[in-house]
N, C-alpha and C positions, 0 to 999 in steps of 0.2 A: 642521523635524523630519524631513522626508523624507531630507535628506542625511545626517542622523545615523543613521537606520535603514539606509541603504545602506552607510555606513561600517562599521556593526556587521556587516552582511551580508557584506562583503568579508572581515572578520576571521573570520566563521563559515566562509566558503569555504576559507580557509587551514587552519583547524582540522579541516575535514572530510577532509583528505588522510589516506589510510590510515595508521593507527598501526602496523599490522603486515600481513604478507602471508601469514598462516597459512592452511592449507587448511581447508575446511569440515569439521565433525565427521563428516558423512556424505558419502562421495564422490558427486559429481554425474555422472549418466549423461546426457550431452547428447542422445543419441538418444531416451531415454525421456522426457525433459522436452519435447522438440520433438514427439514423437508424442502426448503426453498433453494439453498445454495447448491451449486453444481460445479463439476470440473471446469476449469478455465475462469471461474469468477475470482475477482480480486476483492478481498475482505479488508476494508479500511477500519482502523482502530483508533479510538480516542484514548491515548495513553494518559496515565495519571502522574508520571514521574516529572521531575523538575526540568529535565532536558526535553521531555515531550511537550511541556508547557511552552518552552522556548521555541520549539519547532512550530507549534500551533500559532504562536504569536507572530513569528517572522513570516510564515507562509499565509497568514490570515485565513486559516482553515481549522476545522475541528479535528483534522486527522493527522496524527503524528507517526503512524506505523501502518504497514501494509503486509499482507500475506496472500499467497496464491492457494486457492482450494484445488487440490488435485484428486481428491477421493482417497480411499484406503490404499496405503502403500505397503502394507505388511508389517509395519512397526506398531507396537501396542504400548499404551501407557501402563502404569502400574496397576490400574484398576481394569485393564483389559480394553479400554476404549481405543479404537484405531486412530492412528495419526493420519490426518487428511489435509493438513496445511504445510506448505513449505514457506519458510521465512528466514530472513537474516536479522538476527538481533545482537545487541551490543554484548551480551554476556557470553554467547555461545557461537556466534557466526551463523552459517547457514545450517538449519536443522528442520526436522519435521515436528509437527505438534498436533495435539487433538483439538477439535473445535471448542471443547469446554474451556480451554485456556482463556478464551475471550468472552465467555458468556456474562462476565461481570462488568464488561466494558460497553460503552456505546460503540456500535459498529454500523457499517454500511456495505452493502453488496454492490459492486460495480461489474456489470456483465458485458463482455465484448459482443457486440451485435453482429450476427451473421458469421461468426467464426465457425468454420467447417469442423466436423468431427475429427477428421484426420489431422488438421492443424491444431485442434485443441489437444489432442494426444501428444503432439510434438511440443507444444508449449509446456504441458505438465511434465513431460519427460525431461525437457531441458532444465527446468527448475529442480527436479528430483535428482538429477545427475550432479548438481552443484552442492549437494549436502556435504558438509565437511570444510567448505571454504571459510576463511576467516572474515572478520568484520573490518571494513575499511573506515577506520576512525578519521583518517584525513578527509575522506569524501564528505562525511557528515559535518566536519568542522568547516570545510570549504562551502558546503551548502548553506550553513548558517551565516557565513560571511557574505555569500552571494545574495541572500535575502535581506541582509541587514540594511536598514534605510539610512545609510550615511552617504553623502555625496561621493566620497572616495570609493565606497563600495559600488556605487552606480557606475563610475568610470571603469572599474575593473570588470564589471559584469558584461559590458559591451565587448570586451576583448576575450571573454571566456569561451573556449571551445570544449573543454572537458575539465572535470574536477577530480579530486582524489589522488590516490597514490600511484595509479597506473599499474598496480600489481594485480595480475590476473587471478591470484589466489585470495584476494580480498574483495568484498562487495558489501553494499548496504541494501536494505529491504526493497526500496523502490527501483533501484538499479537492476537488481536480480530479476524482478518481474518485467521491467522494460526490455531487458535482454531476451527474456523468454519470448515475448511477443514479437520482438524484432526478428527473431529466428524464423518466423513465418511471414514476415513483412506485414504484421497487423499494426495499424497506426494507433498512436496514443495522442501526442500533440506534435505532429510533424511540422516543419517549416514548409509552407505552401508558396510556390512560385507560379505566377500566371504567365503563360506564354500565348501570345496572340498573333495571328496572321490574317490574311484576307479571307481565308477559307475555314479556319478552325481556331477555337480557343480552348487551351488545355491547362490543366493544373498539374504541376510536377511536385511531388511530395519528397522531402528530404528528412530522414529521421534525425532527431536530436541525439546527441551522445547520451548513453544510458546513465552516466554519472550526474546528469543535469536534472534528473527527475526527482520529484518529491511525492509523497503519498497523495497529496491533494490533486495531482495531475490526472489521476484516474477518475476522480470525481468530476472534474470540469471538462474532461475529454468529450468531444462530440460523438465519439465512436463507442463509448461505453454507456450502458443504460443502468440507471440506479434502480435496483430491485428491492422493494420493501416487503418483507415476509408477510406482514399483516394483510397487505393488499393482494399479494400473489396467491394467497390461500382462499381469497374470496371474502370481501368485507361488506357487511351490511350494517349501516349505522342504526337501523331499526332494532337490531339485536342487542344493542348496548343497554346495560342496566345502570341507570343514573340515580344518584342520591336525590331524594325529594328536595325541592327548592326550599331553602330556609332551614334545612336540617344538615347535620353532620353524620358521617358514616357510623 
């Protein structure tokens, strides 16, 4: 069964090649992104590959990939740019990468609110220590089946506790980041149970299995704040230069 999953994985990798090289809807300001993002932030990416398009369609989200910003980790790209992201990608598994890798893509920064400095270091270290793990092709296939809007898939979804190969040496992007935050018990989208008595009402949180997470979950999580570099640096609409009405640039 393993060889079959790997064969499907190689096919997925070929399909993941960009379908087009169109520019992002909103121009990326590299300086603003670098000045704004900080360790512990989750960077969501709108991929351009065919598989990315499928993930975006099935999850009803613009985001098909996620990476954790950990800051410089000592590795440098060919041009000397430090590697500051940890990600799990189809081609290489868990690797580090420079921020410039995604400057041509539409991105979103999701920041864990209130995460302590000590726990932030633990989250970043957890992800960094997973460099070298393989990619769990079965997990991404299972996720796509999980989100597929067929009645049979809906019945299976209610019984699902975990997805993927259950191989500790393989992981996908969103699962890697979910595990890192779970290591310090920081919530993403936990299951909340309400317990009531005559004297107290409590909420008990139970984390979902890391294999069930998709990139969009960091965007919709009530515990992560969306940070927009343009606004974070101070935006004044009065400073914008507009084309005169009735004229073209």
